[in-house]
Every structure is written in C-alpha cells, then in structure tokens.
C-alpha positions as CSV (number, residue, x, y, z in Angstrom):
1,X,-6.6,-1.2,12.4
2,X,-3.6,1.0,11.9
3,X,-0.6,0.6,14.3
4,X,-0.2,3.4,16.9
5,X,3.6,3.8,16.5
6,X,4.0,7.6,16.4
7,X,5.3,9.1,19.7
8,X,5.3,12.6,21.0
9,X,8.7,13.3,19.3
10,X,7.3,11.7,16.1
11,X,4.4,14.1,16.1
12,X,6.7,17.0,16.7
13,X,9.1,16.0,13.9
14,X,6.4,15.2,11.3
15,X,4.7,18.6,12.0
16,X,8.0,20.5,11.9
17,X,9.2,18.7,8.8
18,X,5.9,19.5,7.1
19,X,6.6,23.2,7.7
20,X,10.3,23.7,7.2
21,X,10.9,23.7,3.5
22,X,10.9,26.3,0.7
23,X,9.2,28.7,3.1
24,X,12.6,29.4,4.8
25,X,15.0,28.7,2.0
26,X,13.3,30.5,-0.9
27,X,10.5,32.9,0.3
28,X,12.4,35.3,2.6
29,X,13.9,37.1,-0.4
30,X,10.5,37.7,-2.0
31,X,9.0,38.7,1.4
32,X,11.9,41.1,2.0
33,X,10.8,43.0,-1.2
34,X,7.4,43.5,0.4
35,X,8.2,44.2,4.1
36,X,11.9,45.3,4.0
37,X,14.1,44.5,7.1
38,X,10.9,43.9,9.1
39,X,10.5,40.7,7.3
40,X,11.3,38.7,10.4
41,X,8.3,40.3,12.1
42,X,6.1,39.0,9.3
43,X,7.4,35.5,9.9
44,X,6.8,35.8,13.6
45,X,3.2,37.0,13.0
46,X,2.6,34.2,10.4
47,X,3.6,31.7,13.1
48,X,1.2,33.3,15.6
49,X,-1.6,33.0,12.9
50,X,-0.6,29.4,12.3
51,X,-0.9,28.6,16.0
52,X,-4.3,30.2,16.1
53,X,-5.5,28.3,13.1
54,X,-4.3,24.9,14.3
55,X,-5.9,25.0,17.7
56,X,-9.3,24.0,16.4
57,X,-7.7,21.2,14.4
58,X,-6.1,20.0,17.6
59,X,-9.5,20.0,19.4
60,X,-11.0,17.9,16.6
61,X,-8.1,15.5,16.4
62,X,-8.2,14.7,20.1
63,X,-11.9,14.1,19.9
64,X,-11.7,12.1,16.7
65,X,-8.2,10.6,16.2
66,X,-8.9,9.0,12.9
67,X,-7.1,8.9,9.5
68,X,-8.2,11.6,7.1
69,X,-7.7,14.6,9.3
70,X,-9.7,17.6,8.1
71,X,-11.7,15.4,5.7
72,X,-12.9,13.2,8.5
73,X,-13.8,16.2,10.7
74,X,-15.7,18.0,8.0
75,X,-17.4,14.8,6.8
76,X,-18.6,14.0,10.3
77,X,-19.7,17.6,10.8
78,X,-21.2,18.8,7.5
79,X,-21.9,15.6,5.7
80,X,-20.6,13.6,2.7
81,X,-20.8,16.3,0.0
82,X,-18.6,18.8,1.7
83,X,-16.5,16.0,3.2
84,X,-15.7,14.6,-0.2
85,X,-14.7,18.0,-1.5
86,X,-12.4,18.5,1.5
87,X,-10.9,15.1,1.2
88,X,-10.3,15.4,-2.6
89,X,-8.8,18.9,-2.3
90,X,-6.6,18.0,0.7
91,X,-5.3,14.9,-1.1
92,X,-4.5,16.9,-4.2
93,X,-2.9,19.8,-2.2
94,X,-0.6,17.6,-0.1
95,X,0.4,15.5,-3.2
96,X,1.3,18.7,-5.0
97,X,3.2,20.0,-2.0
98,X,5.2,16.8,-1.9
99,X,5.8,17.0,-5.6
100,X,7.1,20.6,-5.1
101,X,9.5,19.3,-2.4
102,X,10.7,16.5,-4.7
103,X,11.1,19.1,-7.5
104,X,13.4,21.0,-5.1
105,X,15.5,17.9,-4.4
106,X,15.7,17.3,-8.2
107,X,17.0,20.8,-8.8
108,X,19.8,20.2,-6.4
109,X,20.7,17.0,-8.1
110,X,20.5,18.8,-11.5
111,X,23.0,21.5,-10.3
112,X,25.6,18.8,-9.6
113,X,24.8,16.1,-12.2
114,X,22.7,17.6,-14.9
115,X,20.2,14.8,-14.5
116,X,16.8,16.2,-15.4
117,X,14.4,16.9,-12.6
118,X,11.8,14.5,-14.1
119,X,14.1,11.5,-14.0
120,X,15.5,12.2,-10.5
121,X,12.1,13.2,-9.3
122,X,10.6,9.9,-10.3
123,X,13.4,8.1,-8.4
124,X,12.8,10.2,-5.3
125,X,9.0,9.7,-5.5
126,X,9.5,5.9,-5.8
127,X,11.9,6.0,-2.8
128,X,9.5,7.9,-0.5
129,X,6.6,5.7,-1.6
130,X,8.6,2.6,-0.6
131,X,9.6,4.1,2.8
132,X,5.9,4.8,3.6
133,X,4.7,1.4,2.4
134,X,7.3,-0.3,4.7
135,X,5.6,1.0,7.8
136,X,4.6,4.2,9.6
137,X,7.3,3.5,12.3
138,X,9.9,3.4,9.6
139,X,8.6,6.6,7.9
140,X,8.4,8.4,11.2
141,X,11.9,7.3,12.1
142,X,13.2,8.7,8.8
143,X,11.3,11.9,9.6
144,X,12.9,12.2,13.1
145,X,16.4,11.9,11.7
146,X,15.8,14.4,8.9
147,X,14.2,17.0,11.1
148,X,16.8,16.6,13.9
149,X,19.6,17.1,11.3
150,X,17.8,20.1,9.7
151,X,17.2,21.9,13.0
152,X,20.8,21.3,14.0
153,X,22.2,22.9,10.8
154,X,19.8,25.9,11.2
155,X,21.0,26.4,14.8
156,X,24.6,26.3,13.6
157,X,23.7,28.9,11.0
158,X,22.1,31.2,13.6
159,X,24.9,30.7,16.0
160,X,27.6,31.9,13.6
161,X,25.3,34.5,12.1
162,X,24.2,36.5,15.2
163,X,27.7,37.9,15.9
164,X,28.0,38.9,12.3
165,X,24.8,41.0,12.3
166,X,25.1,44.7,11.2
167,X,22.3,46.6,12.8
168,X,22.6,49.3,10.1
169,X,21.0,46.9,7.7
170,X,17.7,47.2,9.6
171,X,17.3,50.9,8.6
172,X,14.7,51.8,7.3
173,X,13.0,49.1,9.3
174,X,9.6,49.0,7.6
175,X,9.7,51.1,4.4
176,X,6.0,50.5,3.6
177,X,4.8,50.7,7.2
178,X,2.6,48.2,9.0
179,X,0.7,47.5,5.8
180,X,3.8,46.0,4.1
181,X,4.5,43.9,7.2
182,X,0.9,42.6,7.3
183,X,0.8,41.9,3.5
184,X,4.1,40.0,3.8
185,X,2.6,38.0,6.8
186,X,-0.1,36.7,4.5
187,X,2.4,36.0,1.8
188,X,4.7,33.9,4.0
189,X,1.8,32.1,5.8
190,X,2.0,29.4,3.1
191,X,5.2,28.2,4.8
192,X,3.0,26.8,7.5
193,X,0.7,25.1,5.1
194,X,1.9,21.6,5.8
195,X,1.0,21.9,9.5
196,X,-2.5,20.4,9.1
197,X,-0.9,17.2,7.8
198,X,-0.4,15.9,11.3
199,X,-4.1,15.5,11.8
200,X,-4.2,13.0,8.9
201,X,-2.1,10.5,10.9
202,X,-3.7,11.1,14.3
203,X,-5.1,7.5,14.3
204,X,-1.5,6.2,14.4
205,X,-0.4,8.4,17.3
206,X,0.2,6.7,20.6
207,X,-1.7,8.4,23.5
208,X,-3.3,11.0,21.1
209,X,-5.1,13.0,23.8
210,X,-1.6,14.1,25.1
211,X,0.8,13.7,22.2
212,X,-1.2,15.5,19.6
213,X,-1.7,18.8,21.5
214,X,1.9,18.8,22.9
215,X,3.5,17.7,19.6
216,X,1.7,20.2,17.3
217,X,1.8,23.2,19.6
218,X,5.5,22.7,20.4
219,X,6.4,22.3,16.7
220,X,4.6,25.5,15.7
221,X,6.3,27.5,18.5
222,X,9.7,26.0,17.7
223,X,9.4,26.5,13.9
224,X,8.1,30.0,14.3
225,X,11.1,31.0,16.5
226,X,13.5,29.3,14.1
227,X,11.9,31.1,11.1
228,X,12.1,34.4,13.0
229,X,15.7,33.9,14.1
230,X,16.9,32.8,10.6
231,X,15.3,35.7,8.8
232,X,16.6,38.1,11.4
233,X,20.1,36.8,10.8
234,X,19.7,36.9,7.0
235,X,18.5,40.5,7.2
236,X,21.4,41.6,9.4
237,X,24.1,39.8,7.3
238,X,23.0,40.3,3.7
239,X,23.0,43.5,1.7
240,X,19.5,44.7,0.8
241,X,20.3,44.6,-2.9
242,X,21.4,40.9,-2.7
243,X,18.5,40.0,-0.4
244,X,15.7,41.5,-2.3
245,X,14.2,38.9,-4.7
246,X,16.9,36.3,-4.0
247,X,15.8,32.7,-4.5
248,X,18.6,31.4,-2.2
249,X,18.8,34.1,0.5
250,X,19.8,31.8,3.4
251,X,22.6,30.1,1.5
252,X,23.8,33.6,0.3
253,X,23.9,34.9,3.8
254,X,25.7,31.7,5.1
255,X,28.4,32.2,2.4
256,X,28.8,35.8,3.5
257,X,29.8,35.1,7.1
258,X,30.9,31.4,6.9
259,X,32.4,31.2,3.5
260,X,31.8,28.3,1.1
261,X,31.5,25.9,4.0
262,X,28.4,27.8,5.1
263,X,26.9,27.6,1.6
264,X,27.4,23.8,1.7
265,X,25.8,23.5,5.2
266,X,22.7,25.4,4.1
267,X,22.5,23.4,0.9
268,X,22.5,20.2,3.0
269,X,19.9,21.8,5.2
270,X,17.7,22.6,2.2
271,X,18.0,19.0,1.0
272,X,16.9,17.7,4.4
273,X,14.0,20.2,4.4
274,X,12.8,19.1,1.0
275,X,13.2,15.5,1.9
276,X,11.3,15.8,5.2
277,X,8.5,17.7,3.5
278,X,8.1,15.1,0.7
279,X,8.2,12.2,3.2
280,X,5.6,13.7,5.6
281,X,3.5,14.8,2.6
282,X,3.2,11.4,1.2
283,X,2.5,9.9,4.6
284,X,-0.4,12.4,5.2
285,X,-1.8,12.6,1.7
286,X,-2.2,8.8,1.4
287,X,-4.6,9.0,4.5
288,X,-7.1,11.0,2.5
289,X,-8.2,8.3,0.0
290,X,-8.1,5.8,2.9
291,X,-10.5,7.9,4.9
292,X,-12.8,8.6,1.9
293,X,-12.9,4.8,1.2
294,X,-13.8,4.0,4.8
295,X,-16.8,6.3,4.5
296,X,-17.8,4.7,1.2
297,X,-17.0,7.8,-0.8
298,X,-14.3,5.9,-2.8
299,X,-14.1,2.1,-3.6
300,X,-13.3,-0.2,-0.7
301,X,-9.9,-1.2,-2.0
302,X,-8.5,2.3,-1.3
303,X,-8.8,1.7,2.5
304,X,-7.3,-1.8,2.5
305,X,-4.4,-2.2,5.0
306,X,-1.5,-4.6,4.3
307,X,-1.8,-7.5,6.7
308,X,1.8,-7.6,7.7
309,X,3.0,-4.0,7.2
310,X,-0.2,-2.4,8.5
311,X,0.0,0.4,6.0
312,X,-2.6,1.5,3.3
313,X,-0.5,0.3,0.4
314,X,-3.0,1.0,-2.5
315,X,-3.6,4.6,-1.2
316,X,0.1,5.2,-0.9
317,X,0.8,3.9,-4.4
318,X,-2.0,6.0,-6.0
319,X,-0.7,9.1,-4.2
320,X,2.8,8.3,-5.5
321,X,1.4,8.2,-9.1
322,X,-0.3,11.6,-8.6
323,X,3.0,13.1,-7.3
324,X,5.0,11.6,-10.2
325,X,2.5,13.1,-12.7
326,X,2.7,16.5,-10.9
327,X,6.4,16.8,-11.6
328,X,5.4,17.8,-15.2
329,X,3.1,20.7,-14.0
330,X,3.8,24.4,-13.3
331,X,4.4,23.9,-9.5
332,X,4.5,27.5,-8.4
333,X,0.8,28.0,-9.3
334,X,-0.2,24.7,-7.9
335,X,1.5,25.4,-4.6
336,X,-0.5,28.6,-4.3
337,X,-3.7,26.6,-4.9
338,X,-2.6,24.1,-2.2
339,X,-2.1,27.0,0.2
340,X,-5.6,28.2,-0.5
341,X,-7.0,24.8,0.3
342,X,-5.1,24.6,3.6
343,X,-6.6,28.0,4.6
344,X,-10.0,26.8,3.6
345,X,-9.4,23.8,5.8
346,X,-8.8,26.1,8.7
347,X,-12.1,27.9,8.0
348,X,-14.0,24.6,7.9
349,X,-12.4,23.2,11.0
350,X,-13.3,26.3,13.0
351,X,-16.9,26.0,11.7
352,X,-16.8,22.3,12.6
353,X,-15.9,23.1,16.2
354,X,-18.9,25.5,16.4
355,X,-21.3,22.9,15.0
356,X,-20.0,20.0,17.1
357,X,-20.2,22.0,20.3
358,X,-23.6,23.4,19.6
359,X,-25.0,20.0,18.5
360,X,-24.4,18.8,22.2
361,X,-23.3,15.4,21.1
362,X,-22.7,13.3,24.2
363,X,-19.5,11.7,22.9
364,X,-17.8,14.7,21.5
365,X,-15.1,14.8,24.2
366,X,-11.9,16.4,23.0
367,X,-9.0,16.2,25.5
368,X,-8.0,19.7,24.4
369,X,-10.6,22.5,24.0
370,X,-9.9,25.9,22.3
371,X,-10.5,28.7,24.8
372,X,-12.7,31.8,24.2
373,X,-15.4,29.9,22.4
374,X,-17.0,31.0,20.0
375,X,-15.2,34.3,19.7
376,X,-12.0,32.6,18.8
377,X,-13.5,30.5,16.1
378,X,-15.4,33.4,14.5
379,X,-12.3,35.6,14.5
380,X,-10.3,32.9,12.9
381,X,-12.8,32.2,10.2
382,X,-12.9,35.9,9.2
383,X,-9.1,36.2,9.3
384,X,-8.5,33.2,7.0
385,X,-11.2,34.2,4.5
386,X,-9.4,37.5,4.2
387,X,-6.0,35.7,3.6
388,X,-7.6,33.5,0.9
389,X,-8.9,36.6,-0.9
390,X,-5.4,38.1,-0.8
391,X,-3.9,35.1,-2.7
392,X,-5.5,36.3,-6.0
393,X,-8.0,35.1,-8.5
394,X,-5.6,32.6,-10.3
395,X,-5.3,30.3,-7.3
396,X,-9.0,30.6,-6.6
397,X,-9.8,29.5,-10.2
398,X,-7.6,26.4,-9.8
399,X,-9.3,25.6,-6.5
400,X,-12.7,25.9,-8.2
401,X,-11.5,23.5,-10.9
402,X,-10.5,20.9,-8.2
403,X,-13.9,21.5,-6.5
404,X,-15.6,20.5,-9.8
405,X,-13.5,17.4,-10.0
406,X,-14.4,16.5,-6.4
407,X,-18.1,17.1,-7.1
408,X,-17.8,14.6,-10.0
409,X,-16.4,12.0,-7.6
410,X,-19.2,12.5,-5.2
411,X,-22.1,12.5,-7.6
412,X,-20.9,9.6,-9.7
413,X,-19.9,7.4,-6.7
414,X,-20.1,8.7,-3.2
415,X,-23.7,10.0,-3.4
416,X,-25.0,6.5,-4.0
417,X,-23.0,4.9,-1.2
418,X,-22.9,7.3,1.8
419,X,-25.9,7.4,4.1
420,X,-24.3,8.2,7.5
421,X,-25.3,10.8,10.1
422,X,-23.3,14.0,10.7
423,X,-23.3,16.6,13.4
424,X,-25.1,19.3,11.4
425,X,-28.2,17.1,11.5
426,X,-28.0,16.9,15.3
427,X,-27.7,20.7,15.5
428,X,-30.8,21.1,13.2
429,X,-32.6,18.6,15.5
430,X,-31.8,20.7,18.5
431,X,-33.2,24.0,17.0
432,X,-36.2,22.6,15.2
433,X,-38.8,19.9,15.8
434,X,-37.2,17.6,13.2
435,X,-36.4,14.2,14.7
436,X,-34.5,12.1,12.2
437,X,-31.2,11.3,13.8
438,X,-30.5,8.0,15.6
439,X,-27.3,7.0,17.5
440,X,-25.1,6.3,14.6
441,X,-22.7,9.3,15.0
442,X,-22.7,8.9,18.8
443,X,-21.7,5.3,18.4
444,X,-18.9,6.2,16.0
445,X,-17.6,8.9,18.5
446,X,-17.9,6.4,21.3
447,X,-15.8,3.8,19.5
448,X,-13.1,6.5,18.7
449,X,-13.0,7.4,22.4
450,X,-12.6,3.8,23.4
451,X,-9.6,3.5,21.0
452,X,-8.2,6.8,22.3
453,X,-8.4,5.6,25.9
454,X,-7.1,2.1,25.0
455,X,-10.2,0.5,26.5
456,X,-10.4,-3.1,25.4
457,X,-13.7,-3.9,23.6
458,X,-15.6,-6.9,25.0
459,X,-18.8,-8.6,23.8
460,X,-20.7,-6.0,25.8
461,X,-19.2,-3.2,23.8
462,X,-20.2,-4.8,20.5
463,X,-23.9,-5.1,21.4
464,X,-24.2,-1.7,23.1
465,X,-23.9,0.3,19.9
466,X,-27.0,-1.4,18.5
467,X,-28.9,-1.5,21.8
468,X,-32.4,-0.1,22.1
469,X,-33.1,2.3,24.9
470,X,-36.7,2.6,26.3
471,X,-37.6,5.3,28.7
472,X,-40.9,4.6,30.5
473,X,-42.3,7.8,31.9
474,X,-45.1,6.4,34.0
475,X,-45.0,3.9,36.9
476,X,-45.6,0.4,35.5
477,X,-46.4,-3.1,36.4
478,X,-44.9,-6.3,34.9
479,X,-47.6,-6.4,32.2
480,X,-46.8,-2.9,30.9
481,X,-43.1,-3.8,31.0
482,X,-43.9,-7.0,29.1
483,X,-45.6,-4.9,26.3
484,X,-42.7,-2.5,25.9
485,X,-40.0,-5.3,26.0
486,X,-42.0,-7.4,23.5
487,X,-42.3,-4.5,21.1
488,X,-38.6,-3.6,21.3
489,X,-37.4,-7.2,20.9
490,X,-39.8,-7.6,17.9
491,X,-38.4,-4.5,16.2
492,X,-34.9,-5.7,16.9
493,X,-35.3,-9.3,15.7
494,X,-38.2,-9.3,13.3
495,X,-40.1,-11.9,15.3
496,X,-43.7,-11.4,16.1
497,X,-44.5,-9.4,19.2
498,X,-46.9,-12.0,20.6
499,X,-44.3,-14.8,20.2
500,X,-41.8,-12.7,22.2
501,X,-44.4,-11.9,24.8
502,X,-45.2,-15.6,25.2
503,X,-41.5,-16.4,25.5
504,X,-41.1,-13.9,28.4
505,X,-44.4,-14.7,30.1
506,X,-43.6,-18.4,29.9
507,X,-40.5,-17.8,32.1
508,X,-42.3,-15.7,34.6
509,X,-41.9,-18.3,37.3
510,X,-38.1,-18.4,36.7
511,X,-35.8,-17.3,39.6
512,X,-36.1,-13.7,40.7
513,X,-34.8,-11.6,37.8
514,X,-34.0,-8.7,40.1
515,X,-30.3,-8.3,41.0
516,X,-31.1,-5.5,43.4
517,X,-33.9,-3.2,44.5
518,X,-32.8,-0.9,41.6
519,X,-32.0,-3.3,38.6
520,X,-33.3,-6.4,37.0
521,X,-32.2,-8.8,34.2
522,X,-34.2,-10.7,31.5
523,X,-32.4,-13.3,29.4
524,X,-34.1,-14.5,26.3
525,X,-32.6,-17.4,24.2
526,X,-34.3,-18.4,20.9
527,X,-33.8,-21.4,18.7
528,X,-33.8,-19.3,15.5
529,X,-30.5,-17.8,14.3
530,X,-30.6,-14.2,15.3
531,X,-27.8,-11.8,16.4
532,X,-27.3,-10.9,20.1
533,X,-29.3,-7.9,21.2
534,X,-29.6,-5.7,24.2
535,X,-32.6,-3.7,25.4
536,X,-32.2,-1.1,28.2
537,X,-35.3,0.1,30.0
538,X,-35.3,3.0,32.4
539,X,-38.3,4.0,34.6
540,X,-37.7,6.9,37.0
541,X,-41.0,6.2,38.8
542,X,-40.3,2.5,39.0
543,X,-41.6,-0.9,37.8
544,X,-43.5,-3.3,40.0
545,X,-41.5,-6.4,39.2
546,X,-42.6,-8.4,42.3
547,X,-44.3,-7.7,45.5
548,X,-40.9,-7.2,47.1
549,X,-39.1,-5.5,44.2
550,X,-41.7,-2.9,43.4
551,X,-39.6,0.1,42.4
552,X,-37.1,-1.3,39.9
553,X,-35.7,1.5,37.7
554,X,-33.3,-0.3,35.4
555,X,-34.1,-3.4,33.3
556,X,-31.6,-5.1,30.9
557,X,-32.9,-7.5,28.4
558,X,-30.2,-9.7,26.8
559,X,-31.0,-12.2,24.1
560,X,-30.0,-14.1,21.0
561,X,-29.7,-17.6,19.5
562,X,-28.6,-20.6,21.5
563,X,-25.3,-20.8,19.7
564,X,-24.3,-17.5,21.4
565,X,-25.3,-18.7,24.9
566,X,-21.8,-18.3,26.4
567,X,-21.3,-14.8,25.0
568,X,-24.8,-13.8,26.3
569,X,-23.9,-15.1,29.8
570,X,-20.7,-13.1,29.8
571,X,-22.6,-9.9,28.9
572,X,-25.1,-10.6,31.7
573,X,-22.3,-11.0,34.2
574,X,-20.7,-7.7,33.0
575,X,-23.9,-5.9,33.4
576,X,-24.6,-7.4,36.9
577,X,-21.2,-6.3,38.1
578,X,-21.7,-2.8,36.7
579,X,-25.2,-2.4,38.1
580,X,-23.8,-3.1,41.6
581,X,-21.1,-0.5,41.4
582,X,-21.4,2.5,43.6
583,X,-22.9,5.5,41.9
584,X,-24.6,3.5,39.1
585,X,-28.1,4.4,40.2
586,X,-27.4,8.1,40.2
587,X,-25.8,8.1,36.7
588,X,-28.7,6.0,35.4
589,X,-31.4,8.4,36.6
590,X,-29.5,11.4,35.3
591,X,-29.3,10.2,31.7
592,X,-31.1,12.3,29.1
593,X,-30.1,10.8,25.8
594,X,-29.7,7.2,24.5
595,X,-26.0,7.7,24.1
596,X,-25.6,8.5,27.8
597,X,-27.2,5.2,28.8
598,X,-24.8,3.3,26.5
599,X,-21.8,5.2,27.8
600,X,-22.6,4.0,31.4
601,X,-22.0,0.4,30.2
602,X,-18.9,1.1,28.2
603,X,-17.1,4.4,28.1
604,X,-17.8,5.7,31.6
605,X,-17.1,2.5,33.4
606,X,-14.7,2.6,36.4
C-alpha cells in the first residue's frame, strides 16, 4: 500500500511542474514563425484543449485512484493487450520527456562549465532517482519548492514586461489568418503533454475525490494563463526578427527590458522548469511498470514497495536506467513521439469513459463527472485524432515501433499471466446474450472506492468480495432454501452437497435463526480446514422459515473452519447490526445485480 502523502497543493505543483518546461522557454519562437503576433492566442487555445482533454482523465482518476494512470484505466476498460501497450508507451514517453528535461539542465551546465551533457545528465538522473526513492512526500516537497520558485520568477518577468510592451509589434496580428493560429495551437499543444502524469500518482493523493479535480483543473487554468501572459509580453517586447525562430525567446525578451539581470532571472526559471519536469516525470513514469506488474503483465518484482520508504524502488531504478540511456538519443524526435502518445492517451481515456458508463458497472462511481456526455467525449476523440495526424509521419513511425515492442512484452509474458475482467466485457454482456462475466471487476472497483473513502476494511469486507449471491424468484419453504444453500456452500467449499445439507438439517432445532421478520442467519462451522465464506439469499416473495417467520426475504449464511470461529462471530454481529438498520429492507429488495447486494454490506453502509 502506497502512502497517501500528496495534498491538494502537491497535486497542483506536480501537474504544473509537468507542464512548464521547454514549452514556454523554447517553443514560442518557433510558434511565432507560424502564427505571428497572435502566438499568445495559440497558447491560450492549447490550454483550453488541454483542459478539455484532461476532464475525462479526472473522471477516471476519481473513480479509480490507482498507480498507473492511463494504463490502469485502459487496462480495466479494454483489457490487457491494449492496457499493456498503453502502459509501455506511457512509461517510455514520460521517461523520454524526463530525459529531455535533464538534457536541458545539462546544456545550462555545459554553457558555464563545458562539462558534457552526458556526464552531467547522468549525475542529474541519479539525483532525481534518489529523491524519488527517498519517498513521495520528499519528492512532492521538492516539486512544491521548484514550482513555487518558477511561478514567482515568471510573474516577476510579466510584471516588468507589461509596461514595456509596444503595441506596434502586434501588427499584422495574424499574417496567415486563423489557419496559422490553429496550426500553431496544435504545434504548442505538446507543452501540456506532461499533464496526464498526475493520474499516475492518484493512489498517493490524500482525499483524491476532491484534491484530484481541484488540483488538476486549477493547474491547467493557471499554467494556461501564465503561458498566454508570458508569450503576450515576449511578443510586445521583442522585435519580430529576433523572436522568429529564437530558441531562447523569453530570456531574450527579459534582457531587452530588464538587462542582464533579467536574462539571469529567466535562466534560473528555466533551470527550475527543467528540474521540476524531470522530477515529476520520474515520479510518474515509475508508476507504469508498478501498475503493469500488479496486473501480472510484468514480473512481480517491478511492483515491490520498500517496506520503510513505501516507494517502488525497483520501478524507479529501471526508469532511471531508461532515462540515462535516452540521453544518448536524438531527443527532439523522441519528444514528438512522446507527445503523440499523450494525445493517444486522451483518445483512449475518452473512449474508456464511454465504455465504463455504458457498461453500467455498479461500482463505477467517479466523484467528478464530465458534462455533456457523450457529445463531449466524441468531440474530444475526433479533435485529438486530428492533432495526432498533424504531427507527421516520422513521429507516428516511432510510435508504431514502440507499439511492436509493447506487443512483444505482452505476447511473451503478459498474455500467459493476465486473466482478469474488464469493462468492455460487461458492455458486450449488456448488448448481447453473452453471460461470461462475474464480480471480479466490481470487486476491484469496490475496494478502490473503500480506499478512496478511507473506509476501514474489516473481516466482513474481506469475505464479501468472494460471497455468493442467490436470488430465489419463487416463494419457498425451508426445504427449498436448504437445497439452494447446500448447493451454494458445496460450490464454495468443495464439500459434498448432501454433507452440507445434513449439517444444516441437523441444526434445525437450534435457536430461532431469524433476527427479524425480514432477515435470518445460518452459521455453519466445519471441522475441515476451509476458508470463511458468505452466502447471501434474497427472496422477494419470501421464505417460510418457521410458522411465525413465514416471509423472510434475506438470509445470510456464514461459515468456515473452527479455527476461524471468532472471526465468523464478528461477521455475524456486523450483519445483524446492519440488517436492523433503518432502510435496509428497501435497499435489499431494490438490488438488481450481485455487486449491489455486496455494497449494502460494505460500501453503502451508514
């Protein structure tokens, strides 16, 4: 279990730090060559698109706050094959993005010391790996300091820059018209590529149903406004000839109206930006192999958590090795490929929301729901597919290469291990006569919700997931109930049906098993070593338990071996208290699916 040490401010700073990097310190000059002085409009529109794209991710993260982010969502929605590809691509993309940030730091070091970027890059990579291994609280604390310092310096830049703006530099405003502005919007969208990282650490967020939506949405709005303001200032204070194609446009503008001090301030800001991106990137990237391993798509050791530090040490170390190796690669092409993967993740997460909602899973309960469903999701899917196409064939070819590598991982390892349910099967079950799903996915979602709500799991919670639900449609007597219970217990324990029947029948003269006119309890204790079990029977038309109790509609059968007697008695007491609560009978009779019966005993308790 990972520690929930990330606060609302931590979510904000990790998301903001993942976005503010080369997108503001390098790309504006290249985007100006496309859009002209209207480049700040392109940044604003890119921020709007990023906000639209991340809303579905937020919905999924509040429903399933688990390590792995988009991989986890896609895996639970579409199955292990597509899940493995998503996890492998996301892991690679974020590792490369972190490597690019470390490369930027190394270039700054090289300008002042002439130490090669490979040497200094390895030092930086080792440092960030050590920070993340030491604990998520420590990593998040570093992130908060970095982002706070970065935002402060950018505000100082804007404060000095606004009075120095020359409005004449905004003419002609959009030399290539709206097409140039829109093309530049797609071009600079990559600056928001790190935003999806925050979903990867949602398991470690305190109060995720509140802090994830507030933290992510506020960070997107804040960063979008800062991007817009900074590019507006740069456009109004830097000559077009110097701005167009510049690789250091913000620093050049700062030197224009603040002198060499301004240049130093922006250089420091860029160092903070690259540092925050690298730190957040490693933190998020390492959660991909951890999540893949948890679902048996990578070896178990990848998900091991250090007993004292509570961090996935092996996953972080392997991610660090990938980042170190990436320092030798042509990073500009790889960053484009990473951006394609992020956009593909937005497509898949929007599809996932559609599938999960239409599957009607009882325990899919996000605390934040995207409005205008499904029009919003469909429009987002079309939009991001168009943006992917605009990135060009080269980046698509690289993505296809990574897809082949991911397929290799799945077919040589994951395919043999992964047998879990996913939401698409439940959707197919809804629209066809196919009946193959059980309660596995519902149970997983329930456990995630219990963690999200900080509900302490008791012995009752542990047996509920494996409980059998029997719905008797006809009115029945005790003998008919005996048949159904014997069959269910036999299936659960492997003991013969007749042996179970004799066990129950032999205790028929025991004290009245009915705890009310509505509910009854049966406790079965065996000498053989079997795990505890729970059978829940519902009869809307009633069961004739005794002459007095002739319309019992809820029967709970708890059993196991003698060594678990105390635990069984505690479960019986829990159920008795629950069955006597006001409103229990109405909820029990309204249940339609097995998951709803189980929720009454766990998730939906008062």
